[in-house]
N, C-alpha and C positions, 0 to 999 in steps of 0.2 A: 577240524582242529589241528593245531600246530604240532601236537605230540611233544611239546616242550618238556614234559616230565617223563618221557620214555625211560624206563628202567628204574624210576624212583618208587619208593614205598611210603605210603601215607597212613596216618591214623587220624580219623575224624570222630570226635565224641559227639553223641547225640545225632547220629547220621540217619535216623529212620524217618525223618520228616522235615518239612520246612527248609530253613536255611542250611541246616546240616546236610540234608539230602542233596540239595542243589550243589553244595560244595563237593560232596563225595562224587556226584555224577560228573562235575566239571573236571576234578582232578583225574578221574579215571579216563575221561575223554581225552585228556592231555597225555595219557600214556602211563599214569601211575597205577601201581597195585594198591588198592584202597581197602583198609580195614575200617569198619564203622562200629561204634558201640551203640547199644540201646539198653534201656532199663526194662520197661514192661511191654513196649510196643514191638513184639517179635514179628507180628504181621507186617508192620511198616518196614522193619529192617529187611525182611525177606523180599519185600517189594522193591526196595532200593537196590539190593544186590541183584535181583532179577533184571531190573531195568538197565543196570550197568552192564551185565553180561549180554543182554540182548543187543546192546549198542556196541558190543565187541570189546568191552573192558573186563577188568579182573577185580573182583571184590569179595569180601567175606564179612560176616557180622559176629561180634562178640558181645555177650551180655555183661553189663556192669552197672551197679547202682552207685553212682558217684556221690550220693548223699552220705555214703559211708566211706571215708577215706581209707579205712582198713581193707577195702575191696580192691584198691589200686594195684598192690603188688601181685595179687592173683590175676588181675586183668593182664598185666605185662607178662606174667609167666605163660598165659595162654597165647598172647600175641607172639612171644618167642617161639613157641611150638609151631604155630601156624606159619609164620614167616620162614622158619627153618625148613619146614616140610615143602612149602611152596616155592621158595626162592633159594634155599641153601644157605641163608644167612639170617641172623636175628637183627641185624642192623637195619634201621629205617631212616628216612630222610625228612619227613614232614609231619609235624604234630599240629593239629587244629583243635584247640579247646573251644568247642561250641556248645556242649551240653548245657541245658538250662532247665529251670522250672518256673511256674508262674510267680510273678513278682508284684502283683497289685495289692500291696499292704501299706497303709499309711499310719500316721501317728495315732489316730483314733481307733483303728480296728486291728492293729498289729498285735501279735502275740510273741512271747519268747520262742515258741516253736517255729513260727513263721520266720523270725529273724535267723534262727539257727539253720533252717532248711535253705533259705535263699542264699545266705553267706556260704554255706557249706558247698553248694553246687556251683555257684557263680564265682567264688573267690578261692575257697580252700582247695577244692578239687583241682583247678588248673595248676595251682602251685605244686601240689604233690604229684600231679601227672608229669610235670616238667622234672621234678626230682627223680622220679622213676625212669623217665625217658632219657635223661642226660647221658647215661653210660651207653645207651643203645643208639642214640642219634649220631649220624655220620657227621664228620667235620664238614662245615659248609651247609649244614642242615637248616631247616626253617621251623620256627615256632610261631603260630598265628593264633592269637586269642580273640574271642568275640567279645567286644565291649558293647557300648550303646551310646547313642546321642544323649541319653539321660545321665550319663556319667559327668557331663559338663553343663548340661541344662536340666537339672533334676526336677521332678514333678512331685508334689505332695502326696498324690495317690500311689506313688511307687517309691517311697522314700528309702526303704530297705534295699530294693533292687538298684536304685540310683547309687547308693553307697557301695554296694557290692561291685558295681561296674567301675566306679571311681577307684576302688582297690585294685581291680584288674589293670587299669591304666598305669598305676604306680608299679605294680609287679612287672609289667611289661618293660618299663624303663630299667628297673633293677636287674632283671634277668638278661636284658640286652647287654648290660655292662659285664655281667658275670660270665656270659657265654661267648662274648665277642672274640676272645682270643682264639677260639676254635673255628671262627668264621661262621658261627651260627647266628642268624638274624632272628630277632624277636620283635614282633609288631602286633598291634591290635587293630581290628577293623570294627568301627562303631556304626552299626546301621541306624537309620532313622526309621520312620514308619514303613514297614515292609509287610507284604501280604502273607501272613502265616496264621495258623489256627490260634495262636496265643492272643491275637488281637481281633479275632473274628467278631466279637461282640461290638467292638468299636466300629467296625466296618458295616455293621447292620444299622447304624445310626446315620442317616443321610446328612444331618446337620453337622455332625462331627467330621464326617468324611469331607464335606465341602470346606470346613474350617482348616483341616489338615492340608488339603490340596492347595488352598489359598495361601497357606503359610510356607509352601514348598516351591522353590524357584522353578523346578521342572514340572510342577503342577500335577503330580500323581503320587500314588503310593509306590514304593519300590517293590520289585519282584525278588524272590530268593536268588534268581540267576544274576541279578545286579550285584549282590553281595559276593556271590561265588566268583565273579569275574575279578573282583579286587583281590580276593584270597589267592586266586590262580596266579595273578601277577606277582604277589609277594612270595609265592612258592617257587616261582620260576627263576632262572638265571638273571632275568631282567630286573629282579628285585634285590639283587645281591648287595647293593649299596644303600639300602633302606633298612634301618634298624632302630629300635627304641621309639617308634612312631605310633601315634594313635590316628588312624586314618578314618575320618568320618565319611560314610557312604550313605548320604541321606537325601540326595537330590537337591541339596540346598535348603534344608528345613530351617526356618526362622533365621535366615541370614540377616 
């Protein structure tokens, strides 16, 4: 790896599995000290930290239930303590809002609780994460939100999730304007179909897999590492002139 992020510090929410884990591993491989959050999957978080350390990187895990926005100040208090002890400073450079929860709820089967839970984690939590992070982020820092291809091409079986990710796109634009004077870039990465446990049931259906691959220009599902590569670019100095953008990383799904 290029060590393009040597000396940088990053916080990746939902870093215990899937795309979040791949992002954490990639940022650490590029030289960043990486903090990840997890909710209930302590084992997965420990495995992520262990994998990063075995590869020569630096990482640690923090527990946070982002369904509850009231937990965010306590998360940052803990992050402050960890960073001060490990690096001598509470300032950090990169925030990746990746944490999510299942979003397969449509008009016929959705409940108010499902609406609240999906919007809370995918839209409300990133906003308040940025609110808490802004005084701690270094000038010239990076904020990267995880959106979805469903934000612009919604699907009826995931209507609430699609709406939440559309909200993230708008928040990304607004936050880029608000924080630009400090040289902080704010972008979103919108994955297409990517191999994670959240779509494992889909990938067990050969007919659906064939249909998705046929609708994808590069003829395959994405890997978490494909998404992590885009995030790493936006986090690096090479991404310094890109802000307020929604970058779809889908292999050309439904072009």
